[in-house]
Structures are given as C-alpha cells and as structure tokens.
C-alpha positions, 0 to 999 in steps of 0.5 A, a space after each residue: 500500500 501506498 503512504 501518503 506522500 507517495 499517492 500525493 506525488 502520484 497525484 501531483 504527478 497525473 495533473 502535472 500530466 494531464 492537460 485537463 483543467 483541475 477536476 473542481 472534486 479534487 480542487 475541493 477535497 484539497 483544500 478541506 484537507 491542508 483546511 484540517 490539517 492545519 486546524 490539527 496542527 493549530 491545536 497541538 500548538 495551543 496546546 503545546 504553549 498552555 502545557 509551557 506557560 503552566 509547566 514555567 509558572 509551576 517553575 518560575 520560569 520565563 521562555 520569553 
C-alpha cells in the first residue's frame, strides 16, 4: 500500500501530465484536507503553549 506522501506525489504527477482543467472535486477535497490539517496543527500548538505556560508558572521560569 502506498504511503500518504507517495499518493500525493502520484497525484502531483497526474496533475502535471494531465492536460485537463483542474477537477473541482479534487480541488475542493485538497482544500478541505489542508484546512483540516491546519486546524489540527494549530490546536496541537495551542495545547503545547498551554503546557509550556503551566510548566513555567510551576517552576517560576520564563522562556519569552
């Protein structure tokens, strides 16, 4: 089975070699996936920042 990166590269090759206009379904799907990943990473960052803040308060530290 192909990894996610291999699938994305395969899609890139297909789109590069294809002379057809961009498929709106593919475009919409990619936008949704990228938006989902952006929000997942942003939530993870927020949780990590909260953990850092709590740690710094607990140990009277300041990283900023």
